[in-house]
N, C-alpha and C positions, 0 to 999 in steps of 0.2 A: 087481249094481247095488243102489241103495237103494230101488227100487220093488218093489211086491208083484205088480203085474199088468202084463205088458208084451208088446208085439209089437216085436221089434227090427228096425230098418232100419239097417244099418251100411254106410257108404260108406267103403271103405278104399283107400288107395294102397299097401297092403301094408306091410311094415316100411320104416322110413326107412333102408334100406341104401344109402347114397349115397356116391359116390366122392369124399369130402371129406377123407379121411385116408390117409396113407401110413405104412408101418412105419418106425420108427426103428431104428437099429442095436441098441438095447437090447431090441427086441421090442415096445415100447409103441407104440400108435398115435400118430401125430403130427398135431396140428391144423394145417391150412394154409388159406390164403385161397383159396377157390375160389368159384365162383358158388353152389354148393350150401351151402358152409359159412356164408357170410354171410347166407343166406336161411333159416337155421334158427331162425326166430322167428315169433311170432304175436301178434295183438292181438284183444281183444274189447271193443266199446264201443257205446253208443247214439248214433246219428248226430245226433239232435235232442234228446238229453238224456232223462233219466228223469223228473224232477220238472218239470212245465211249468205255465204259467199256465192257468187254466180255459178261456180263450178260444183257447189255442194249438191250432190244428188241424193242425200239422205231423205227418207220419206217424211211428209208432213203429217205427223201423227198427233192428234189431240187426245190427251189422257184425262180420264175422270177416275179419281181414286178416292174411295170413301173408307170408313172403318169396316164396311161389310162387303164391298164389291169393287171390282176394277173394270175399266173399259178402255180399250185402245181403238181409236177410230182413224184409220188411214184415209186421208181425203182423196187419194187416188183409187180407193177401193171401198166405197161406203157400204157395199152390200155384204162385206165379210169382215166385220170388226172382230176383235178378240175380247172375251168377256170371262169373268169368273167371280165366284163368291170367295171372299177372303176370310179365313177362319183363324187368323193369327191373333196373338195377344198384344196388339199394337195400339197405342193412343196417338193423339194428335202430334205431339212433339217427336215421338219416336218414328212416326210415319214420315216426317220431313227429313229426319236424319237418315232414313233408309233410301232417300232419293226415289228412283223408279224401280227398285229391286222387287217390291211387293207385286209388281205387274208382270214379272218375268214369266210366270207360269200360266198366264191366261190362255184359255182355249179358244179355238175358232167358234164363231157364232154367225148368225145369219140375220141380216136386217133387210127385209123385203118391203120396199115401198114401190108399188107397181100400179101402172095404169094399163088397162087392156082396151084397145081400139080395134074394131073389125077383126077380132080373133088374134091380134098380135099384142104381146105384153112388152111394155117398156118399164125398165127398173131404174131407180136412182143409183147411179154408179160412181159419180165423182163430183168434186167441187174444187174450186181454186182456193188456195190458201188466202189470197187477197180478199176473198169474199167471206171469210170467217170473221165473226164479230163476238167479242166478249161483252155481255151486258152486265152480269153480276158474277163475282167470284170472290168467295171469302171462306170463312171457317165452316159455314153451315151449308150453303147452296152454291151450285155452279149453273150459270145460265149463258149458253152460247147459241148462236145461230149460224147457219151456212146459207149464203145466198147463191142464186143462179146455179142450182144443182143440175147436173146433166143426167138425162134419162135416155137409155138406149135399149134396143131390142137385142135378141141373141146374136143377130148378124152384125151388130155394131152400128145400126142406123140410129141417128139421134132424133128424138122427138122434139119438134119446135114447141117449147113451152117455157114457162118461168116457174121454177120450183125452188123451194127452200126447206130447210130442216131446222127446227128450233129444238133445243135440248135443255131441260131443267133437271138437275141432279141434286137430291137430298141424300143424307147418309144411308137411308134405306130404300129410296125410290129413284126411279129413272124415268124421265118423261121426254118423249120425242114428239115434236109437232111438225108435220110436213105441210108445206104450202105448194099449191099447184094451180096453174091457170094456162089455158091455150095462149100461145104467143106466136111470134113471127120468127123466121130465120132472117136476121137483119143483114142486108147487103145494100150497096148503093143502088138506088133506083126507085121505082114506084112502090108505094105502100099505102095503107089506109090513111086517109087524111081526116081532118076534123069534119069535112064534107067531101064525099067522093074520094078521089085519089089525093095522096100527098107525096112528098119526096123524102126518102130515107137517105140520110147522110151518115156514112160510117168512116170512110177513108178519103172520099173525094168531095170537097166542097163545091158549091155551085157558084160560078162566076157569071155575073150579069154585066155586059160591057157598059162603059160610060156613055151617056147621052145627055145633052144639056137639060132636058126636062127633069133629070134626077137631081138638079141643083137649084130648087126653088128658094126664094127668099123666105117664104112662109112654107111650113113643112109639116107633114105627118108621115111617119114610117110605122108600119104595123105588120105583125106576123103572128102565126100560131106556131107553137112548139110543144113537143111532147118528148121528154127524156125517158125512154123505157127503163124498167128495172134492170135489164141486162146491161145497159150501157153505163159507163163511168160518169157519174155526176160530180166527181171531185176535181175534174180538170179545170184549168183556167183557159179561157178563150173568148171567142165572139160567136154570137148567134147570127147577127147581121151586122155588117161593117161596110161603110162607104168611105172611101178616101183614106187609105193607108192605115192609120191608127189614131189613138186618142189625142196625139199631139199634132196631127195633120190638119192643115187648113180645110175647113168644110166637112170635117169628120162628123158622122152621125151613125147611130146604131145601138145595138144592145150587147153589152159585155156580159159574160157569164162566169160565176164562181159559186156554184151551189144555188145562188139566186141570181136574178137579172139586174143589170144596172143600165139605165139609159144614159147615153153619152152624146154630147154635142160640143163641137169646137168650131166656132165660126171664123175666128181670126188666126188660128194656128199657134202652136207653141205649147210648152208644158203648162204655163201659167194661165192659159186661156181655155183649158178644158173644163167642161161643166158636166157633173155627174149627179144622178139621182138614183139611189139604191132602192131596190125592192125591200119592203118590210117582210122579213122571213125568207123562205127559199121556194124554189119551184118543186112542188111535190112530184115525185117520179111516177111514171105510168099514167099521167093525166095531161090533157091538152090545156095549154095556157095561152091566153091572148095578151100580147104586149103591144103597147102603142106609145110612141113619142110624138108630141106635138110642139110646134114653135110658131107663134103668131107674129114674130118680129120683135117681141118684147119678153114674153113669158114662155118658159120651157116647162112642160108638164110630162109626167110619166104615169101610165096607167097599166095595171096588171089585172086581167080578168074583169075589165070594166071599171075598176075602182082606182081613183087617183092615189098614187103612192108618194107624191111629192111634186113641188113646183119650185121654180127658181126664176127670179126677175133678172134677165140678162140685158136686153135692150141693145143688141148688136146686129148690124146688118150682115147678112150672109154673102160673102163673095163666092163666085162660081169656082168649082174645082173640077178635076178631070179623072179622078181615080175610079177604079172599078167598084161595083157593089158585090160583095161576097157573102154567101150564106154558109154558115157553119165554120168559119175561120176568119181570123183577122185579115184584112184586105192586103196588108203588105207581106203576107205569107208566114209571119212569125207566130210562134206558139202552135199548139196542136188543134186538131179538128174537134169540134164539139159535136159528138155523134148524137143524132136524134131524128125525130120525124118533124118535118116542116110543112106548112101549108099557108095558103092565102097571104103571100108576101105582097104588100102594097106600099106605094109611095104616092103621096098627094101633094099638090101645090097650094094647099091651104091647111090651116090648123083645124082639124075636126073638133067639133064641140064635144063636151063631156057626154052629152046625151047620145051623140052619134057613136062615140067610142063604146059606150055602154051597150048600145043596140047591137054593134058588131060582135061584141063579146057574148051577148045573150043569144043572138040568132046568126050564127056564122053562115047560114045559107041565104042570107038576105042583105043586100046593100041598097038602101032606099034612095040615097042621093049620090050619084057618081060624078058630080061636078068636081073638077080638079084632080081626078084620078089619072096619074101619069105612068104608073107601072102596076101591073097585076099579074102575079104568077100563082095560078091555082093548080098546076100540075095535072090537069085533067086529060091532056093529050095521051093517046095510046090506049091500051087495053085497061079496062076497069079492074082495079085490084080487089080481089075477094078475100077477106080475112078467113082464117081457118075456123071451122066449126066441128066439134066432136059430137058424135051421136051415140047415145046409149053406152057411154063409157062405163067401165067397171073398175072400181078401186079395190085393191087388195093390199092389206098391210099386215105384216107379221114380224115377230121377233123370236128367234129360236136360239136357245143356249143349252147345249147338251141335250138332256132329256126333257127340257121344259120348252113350251111353245105357247105363244099368245098370237091370235090372229083375228081378223075381221075383214069383211068385204061388203061392198054396197054397189048398186047400179045407179048411175046418174041418168034418169030417163030423159029421152028427147035430146034436143040440141044443147050443147055446152059451148057457149060463145066466148070470143075473145074477152078477157077480163072477168070471166065468171068465177064464182067462188063455191067451193064444196068443202065439206068437213067429214072426217072419219076418225074415230077414237078407239084405241085399244088400251086396256088396262093390264099391266103386268105386275103381279104381286111378287116382287123379287125376294122379299124376306119372309114370304109365306103368310103374312097377315092379310086377311081379306079387307076390302074397303069397309070402313065403319060408318056408312051412311046412317044418319039419324041418331048416332050414339053420342055426338058432341054438338052442342049448340053454342055458337060464339057471338058475343055482343061487344061492341066497342062504343064508348062515349067519352065525352070530355067532362071535366068537373062542373062546367057550367051548363051541361045538358044537351050538347050537340051529339047526335047519334049517327053512327055510320054502320051500314050492314057489313057483315063479315061471313059471307057464304063460303062453302068449300069450292075452290076453283080447280077443276081437274087439269087445266093447262099448267098451272104452277104447282099442282099436287099439294095444296095446303089451304088453310083458311086465309082468305085475303080480305083485309079491311082497306078499301080504297078511300082515302080521305081527300076530298075535293071541296074547295070553297070553305076551308076552315076559317072561322071568324076568330080573330085574335084581339086581345085587349091592348096589345102593344104594337109598336111599329117594327116592321122588318126591313131587310135590305142591309146596306153597308153603313150601319149605325151601331151605337153601343146597345147590345141586347143582353139584358140581365135576366129576362124572363125565360121560361121553358114552355114548350108544348107538352101537354100531358094528356094521356089517353088511358081510361080505365077499361081493362079487358076482363070480361067474365066468360069463363068456359064452364058450361054445365055438362057433366059427363055421366054416362050410364054406369050402372053398378060394376060392369066388367071392364071398365076403361081405367087404366092406370099406366103411367109412363110419360111420354111427351107428345104434345100435339104440335104439328108443324104450322107455323103462323107467319104471315107476312103483313107488315104494316106498309102500305103503299101510299106514301104521303106526297101529294102533288103540291108544288109551289111551297117548299119550306120557307121559313122566315129568312133564312140565309143558307146558302148551299155550302160555304167553305168550312165552317167550323162546327157543324152539328155532330152530336154523339148520342145515339139512342141507348137507353139504360133500362133494363127490366127491373122493376122494384116491387116490393110488397106494397099494399095499399097505402101505407103511411109514408112512402117514398124511400124506405130503406133499401139499398141495392141488394138484389138476390144473389149476384155473382153469376147468373145465367148469361152466357155470351149472346149478344145481339149483333148480327152481321151488319156492317155499315157499308152499303153499296149505294151509289148515287150517280146522277147524271144531270148536267145542265146545258148540254150541247145539242140535244136532239130536238129540233123545233116542233115536230108533230106532237110531242108529249110535253115539252117544257121541263123545267127543273123538277126533280123528284128525288125522294129517298125511298129505297126499298130495304126495309129492315127485316131480315129473316131471323127467326128464332124457333128453337124447339122448347116449348113451354112445358115445364113439369106439371102434371095433373094427377089428381086422385078422383075416385068416384064422387059424384055430387058437384057442388059449387066450388069453383076456383077463381079467385080474384087477384089481379095484378094491376100495377100502374106502369105504363111505359112513358118514361120521361125523355124529352129531347132538349137538353141544354144547347144553346147556340154559342154565345160569346163568353158567358161566365158560368162556372159551376160553383155555387156558393159565392164567396166574396172575391174569388180569383178568376182571372181569364182561364178558360178551359183549354185542354190539349186534345187534338184529334189526329187520327191516321186512318184515312178512308181509301177504299177502292173506288176511284172515279172513272166511270164509263166514258170512253172516248167516242162512242157512236154519235155521229153528227159533227164531229170535229176532224176525225181522221186517225189513222193508226189502228184503232179499234181493238187493241189488246190491253194488257194490264198496265195501268197507270195509277200510282198511289199519290195521294195528296195529303200533306200534313199542314196543320194550321194551329196557331195559338190565338185564341179569341175568335171573333167573327168578322175580321177584316179579310183581306185576301190571304191566299195560302202563304206558308212560310218556306216550303220546299216541296218538290215533287220528285218521284222516282219512276223512270221509264223501265219497268222491270222486265218487259218483253222486248225492249228496244224496237217497238213498232213505229214510233214517231222519229226517233233519233238513233244514233249509235253510241250514246253515252248513258250512264246510269242515273246521273243527277241532273235535274233541270229546275228552272224557275225558283231560284233562291231569292227570298225576299226578307223584309224586315217587319215582322209583326209588332204592333204597338208603335210603329214609326209613322211619321207624317212629313209632309214637305212644308216646313215652317210652322209658325204658331197657328196660322189659319188653316192648315191642312187637316184632312180627315184621318183621324187615328184608325178608323175602322174601314178604310179602303185598301186599295192595292198599292204596293210599294215596289221599289226597284233596288236590288242590291247586286246587280251585275250578272244576272242569270245563274248558270248552274256549275257543273263540274263533272267528275267521273270517278269511278273506282279504277281498278287495274285496266291498263291498256296494253295489249300485246297484239302482234300481227303475224300473219303468215302469207307470203306471196303478195304483199302490199294490201292485204285485206285485214282490217281491224276485227279481231275475233269478237263475236257477240254471244249473248247468253243462249244456252241450251238447257233443257230439263230444269227450268227455273221454277221451283215451288215456293209458295209464299204461305207462311203460317201467321195468321193474325191472332196472336195471343191476347192482345187487348187493343181496342180502338181508342181508349181514353176513358174518362176525361182527366184523370190525375196523372197518368203516365201511360202513353201508348207503347206497345211492345210488339214488334213484328220481325219475324225471321225470314230470310231469303236463303235458299240453297239451290245451287245449280252449277253450271260449268261454263267455261269459255270455249266455244267451238263445238260442233256436233261430234267431234272426236274426243271431247272432254280433255282438251289440252291442259286446262287449269281448272281445278275444283274451287268453288267459292262458297263460303259461308259468311252471311252478314246478319247483323242485328241492329235494328234502328229503334231508338227510344226518344220520345218527345214529351217533356214534362210540363205540367201546369205550373204557372208562375205569374208574377206581376211585373217583371222588369223587361226581359227580352227573350227571344227565342233561343233555345238550345236544342240542337239535333245531335244526339249521340249516335255515332256510327262505328260499330266494331266490325272489322273485316279480317277474313282469314283466307289466304290464297295458298293452294297446294299444287305445285307444278307436276304434271304427269308426263309431259313430252318436252323435248328440247325446242326452245324458241329463241330467236334473237332478242337481245336486250337493248340494242340501239334504238333510240327515239321511242322509248317506252316509259311509262310511269306507273307508280303504285297508287297514287291518288292525285287528283287534279282539282284545282279551283279555277273555274273558267274566267276568261277576261273579256267581259262585254261592257265594262264601265271604265272610265278614265281615272287613273290614280297618279298621285305625285310622288309617293314614297311607299316603300315596303319596309316594315320593321320586323325583326325576328329576334327570338331569344329563347331562354330556358327558364327553369324554376327559379333561378337566382336573379333574373331580370333581363335587360336588353343586351343582346349581343351586337347588333348593328342596325343602322338605318341606311337604306340605299335610295337616293333620290334620282329622279329622271334628269338626265343631263342632255345638253343640246346636241351632242354628237351621236346619241343613240338613234337607231333606225329599226324598222321592222326586221325581225329575225335576230337582232342582237340580244345578248344575255345581260340583263340588268344584274342578275346574280348567277354566276356560273355554278356548276355543281359544287355544293358546299355542305359539309357535315355540320349538323346542329350539335354542338359540343355541350358538355356539362350535363347536369342532372335534368331529367324530365320532371314535369311536362314541358315540351317544347311548343313554340307558338310562332305564327306568322300573322301579321296584322296589316291592314290597308286603311289607316285612319284618315287620310286626307283625300277621301273620295270626292270626285267632281260634284258640284252642287246640283247637277241634274239628277243624281241618285239620292235616295233617302238615307242610305247607309251602306254597309258592307258586311261581309262575312269573314271573320277571322278563323283560322284553323288552329286548333289545339291538339297536339299529339300527346295523349296521356299515357300511352303505352306503345312500344315498338320493339319487335323482335323479328329478325330475319335470318334465315339460314340459306346461304348460297354456296354450293359446292362443298358443303360440310363446314364452312366458316360462318360463325354467328356474329351478327351485327346488332347492337342495341342502341345506336344513335342514328336517327334518320338523316337522309341527304335531301337538300332542297335545291331547286333550280327555278329561276324566274326569267321569262323571255318576253320581249316586246312584240306585241301583235300589231299595234297601230299607234302612231304619234298624233298628238294634237296640242300645239303650243308647248307648255311645260309639263304636259301630262301624257300618259300612255295607257293603252289597254295591255294588261299583263296576264300572261299564262303562268300559273304557279303550279309546279309539279313537285311531288315527293318521288324520288327516283332511286334506283338501286345504286350501290357503291360504284364508283367509276371503273373499278377493276372487273366488274361483272360484264362480260361480253355476251354471254348466253345464259338463259335459264335452263337448268337441268332437272330431269325427273328427281323428285325428292326435295327440291328447293321449297322453302315455305316462308311466308310473310304474315305476321299478325300485327294489325294496327288497331289501336283503341283511340278514336278521334272524337272530338267535340267541335261541331260547327256552331259558332256563336254569331247570332244575327244582331248586329249593333248599329245604332244610329251614330251620326258624326258629331252631333252637338245637341244641347238641351232643347233648342227650338224644334228639333225634328223628333222629339219624343213626346208621345201623348198618353202614355200609360200611367198607372197609379203609383208606381214606386218612387217615393221621394228620395230614397237613398241613391238610386240610380240617377235621378234628375240632378241631385246636388253634385254627384261625382262629375257628370257631364258639364255642369256649369263651371266647375273648377278645372276640368281637363278637356276642353273642346278639341276634337280632331287629334286625339293623342293615343299613342300605343299603350298608355297606362290603363285605358279602358279594357283592353284585352288582357293585360297582365293582372288586372284586378280579378278577373274571372279565373285566370290560371292559378294564381296564388291563393285566392280566397276559397276556391272550391277544390283545393288540394287537401282534402279532409283527413283528419286523424280521428279514428273511430275506435271506441272501446265499448264492449257490450257484455251482458250476462243474459243467459237464458236463450241464446241463439248462436248461430254460426254465420259469420260474414261471408257472403257469396260474391258481392260486388261493391266497390267503393263509391262509384258515381255512375248513374243513380244508385243509391244505397239499396242493397238487397240482402235480406237477412232470413235465414232458415230457422224457424222456431224449433227449439229443443225443449222448452219449458212453456207453460201456459202464460207466464208473464216475462216480458223482455225489457231490459233497461239498456239504453243506448246513450253514450256520451259522445258529442260531436265537437271537435275543435275546428273552428272556421265555418265558412259557409257564406255564399252570396245569393241573394234572392230567396226563393223558397225551394229548399232542397227536397227532391223526391225520395221517399223511403218506402220500400215494399217489404212486408213480412209474409213469408211463404210457409207452407206446411202447417197451417192452423187447422185444428180439427173442426172448428166452427167459426163463423164470423159473427154469430149472435152475441150481442152484449159488449163487444170490444170497443174501446176508445183509446185515444192516445193522449197522454198527459205530459205537460212540461213541468219539470221540477224546479221551482223557484224558491230559494231560501228554505229548502227542505219541505216545501208544500207542493203537492201535486195539483196542477191546474189543468182542467180538461181543455184541449184545443177545440174550438168551435168556430168554424168559418162559414156556417150555414146561413142561407138567406131564405130559402123556401122550405127548409126542414130536411135534415138528413142528406144534404147535398154538398158534402165537402170531402168525402172519402170514396174510394173505389174498391169494389169487391170483385174478385174473379174466382170462379170455381174450377179446380183442376180435376177433371173427371178421371184421369189416369190414376191419381192417388187418393181421390175423394177427400181432398183438402182444399183449403181456401187461401187466397192471397188478399191482403188488404194494403192499400196504398194511400199515403198521406203526403202533403206538401208542407214542410216545416218552415216557419218564418225564422230565419237565422241571420238576416242582415244585421250587422252591428254587434253581433254576439261573438266574443272570442271563444266562448265555450257554452254549450247548452246541453241539458240532460233531459231525456224523454223516456217515458214508460208506456208500453203497450200492455193494457190489462183489461180484464172483464170486471 
C-alpha cells in the first residue's frame, strides 16, 4: 500500500471467479450475458456532493454501488453504515440512469474497528470530509481512504491516535484497510522533540525578539521540523522567518508549501529575493533537518544533510531589526504552519557541508559551537513523555444482517509512538470462498522481462507491480509511437471459470497524459474487455503510475492475453484518452478527469466533484499545437484555461454538484465515451446529464459535450449561464455565425473596460450549427477553443426556444486586447427558472491553433488551410460546415450523427457520408461478435480494407456490452477532401 503505518481490515468475497464465461471452440473464454456478467461494475460518489454551501447541513455520505451490493458510509457515523445486496436486473448504463435510487433500501450495518486499552474500548466513529481521498474510481474498482479518523470510547472520550481507513471495492468484493498508531493530542506547548523536548505549534507561533547577533554578514540558520499526519500540510506559510517577508531587507528563513524553500534577501525588494526549493516534499510524520548557509558569496540549502541547491549571490548583508518568528511569516500575514519544531539555531558563520551533515545525522551532538548566536532546544520545564500503549487488543468486525466477519489480536508489550500493527478480516460478500492456489498469474514482456503477480489481499486481486521497465524507446513529452506490452498468463484449476480480478500497477509510465490500456488477445486483437484507466502523477512518495483494473475472463487451464498500452499513437493516428486522474498530492483529492489527444499535455479536464474549483471544465489546451516552428508538439500548450456547464445560484452561492455518478463506457483509444449524471445542489435543484466524447484524429482536438438540464426548483435566472468559455487569454476579436457562415465580428475597442459587454445578449439566428470563434488570440497562447452548438432546444415556462443566445463580457484589458467571458444564456425574457424547464445542448469544443507555425501534427490538409487562412474565423467554420454530415445507410439504424453511432440490424452495414473533416469517428453497436469484422472503403465499386495499423491490429476499438452481450466497434475514417465516401462494415 501507499501508507507507512497500517492495520489492515480486508473484507473479501474471494476472487471474482464467477460463472459468466464459457469456453469457445478456440479455447478462449467467451463473454456472455448472464446476471453475473452484467453486474461486473461499480460506482463511487458523494450522495450530497463534495463542495457545499456553508449552511448546507446535509450529511457527507460516500456511496459505493456495484452490480451486486451497495454501501452508504456517513463520515459522521462510520460505525453504522448502510449496506445491502442488490438483486435487481441492472447493468452499468441503467445503474447510472437510476441515480442513487438503488441504494434507497439499504439496511443498517455495523463496522467495528476497535482498540482496547486497559479494559476500555475505543471505536472508529467519524472522519472529516476534507480528509477523504479518492485514489482510483472507474467502471471496475473504487479506491478511497479516510485520514485522521476519530476513535472514541462509549463516554465520548477521544483516543489520541492517528487512524485511517482505506477502502477498495470491486463488483463482488469490499476491502477495508484501517491504519492506527499512537499519537499526540496536539496543542501549543511542549512535545517530543528530535532529542528530548520540542515545541508544538498549532495556533500560536513563537516570536524571538531581535538582537544584533541575529544579523551576521555570514550566516547559517537551521532547525528541525516534523509535520504530523494530523496537521494540514497543504498550507502556505513559513517555518522560520526573520525580518518581515521575502521582500524585506535582511530576510532569511524557510518557506513552506508542501516542501521547504530556503529564502535569503540581503538588499530588500521583490527583485532581490533569492530562493532555493527543496527537491520533493517534506514527508509527514517524520523529522526533517533544514539548513540555510551564506558565506558572503554562495547561498546553499540542505535538507536532511543533503545539499538541495546553491546560488552565487555575492551580496553584503546589511543589518535589519525584525523579529525571528517560528511557524509563521514574520510580518503576521498568512497562516500558521502547524508542526513540531526543535533545535532552532542561528550561526555567525556558514557551516560546512560536513557540519550540516553531522547535525542531521546526530541531532544530539554539536561538535563545534564556534559562532553559535542563537539556540532554542525547548528543554526547559517538564520532560515530555510520549504515549505508550501496553498489551493493546485490536478487534475488527463487519456485520450485515445475519452475516458477520470478525477477528482480533493482542499486541503484546509496549506499542510506541509511530508503531505499526496489522489485522485482516476477509468477508465473502458474494458467497464465494477465497480461491487460494486455484489461479497462478504470470506477467512478462515480449522481450522477456518478468514481473511477479501474486494475489494481494489489500487490493483483493492479483497485482503485477511493474517497476524499472526497460523500454526500447524514449518516454516523456516526445512523439511516442510505440506501446508498452505485457503478456498475461492465468493458469486456472478445473473448477475455475468466470473472471479473475487483476491489477497492472505500472510505475513510471512512458508518458502520463495520453496512455490507454487495452486488453487484447495474444496477437493484439482487442477483446472488448473494459480496462479501468486510473492514474496519478502528483503524489511524490509513489511517483507517476497507472493502475489498470480489469476483470479478466478465464476458463479452466491456461489463459493468455496481451495488455497493450499505447501512449501517443494508436496505429498511424494520434490516440484519444479519457482518464480518471487522481489528485492526491496536488489537492482537492476527488474526481478529476483528464482527456488527451496524443501524448503531449492534456486537451481538457473536468472537475466532476468540484473539489478543486466550482466549475466543471478546466485546463483547456491545444493538442498537436506548439509555440512556433521550433516549439514542442508533444508538450503542454495554453488555450485560455477552462469553462463551465450550467451556473445557477441560491443566496449568492453557486450551486455545485451532488450525487454525481460517472460511467466510463470507454477510455479510448479511438473514441472515449463517458457519462456524468448528477444534480446541482444537495436539494437537487437541477438535474444534469452529460456525455463527453473525445475522438482519435490527426488534425486537432474535438471534445463533444452533450448536456441536458432539468429544473426541479425555482431559481433566479439573473447573472446565470447555460454554458461558459472561460476568459484567461487575451483576444482581439470574437466572430460568431451559423451554418450559412459569418453573422458578425466584434473587435475590442478603446472605450471598453472591465465589466462592459462586447456582445450584449444576442440571439444566434438562422440555421444551426451555430459557432463562436476567437481566432486572433494573443501570441502568448498556442491557440484557442471555439464553441460549436450543433443542437439546442430549451423550454422555459412552456415556451420552446431553438436558437441559442450569446453574451460576451470584458474581464480585463491589455492594449488592444481583452480577456473575454463567453456565455450561452437564457432568453432575455426569462427572469426565473421554473420546475419543468429544460435545456438540451449538443456542443463541440474545437481546440485550434492560430496559424500554421503553431501546428505540429501530421495533417497536411489542416496545415494547408492554416497557411491560407491564418488567424481566421474560417478555420472554425471549416469544422462547422465540413462536419455537418449527411449520412445514408443500410443494415443499421443511425443513433447519432457526430460522432457517428449506428446500431446494427444486419450483419453487414453500408454507410455513405457526405462531407467530413479530419478523421470522422464511427461506432457500430449491437454486433453479435467482433470476430472477423473489418471496415472497407468502396472506391470505384471496389471494397478496399482500411488498415491504419503499425504494430498489428492497432487501429480499431472494441467494447463489450455485458448488458446485451453485444459488441461495439469504433473506427476513425479518413474523409478529408472527400465530398462523399462510402464505407462497408463486413466480416
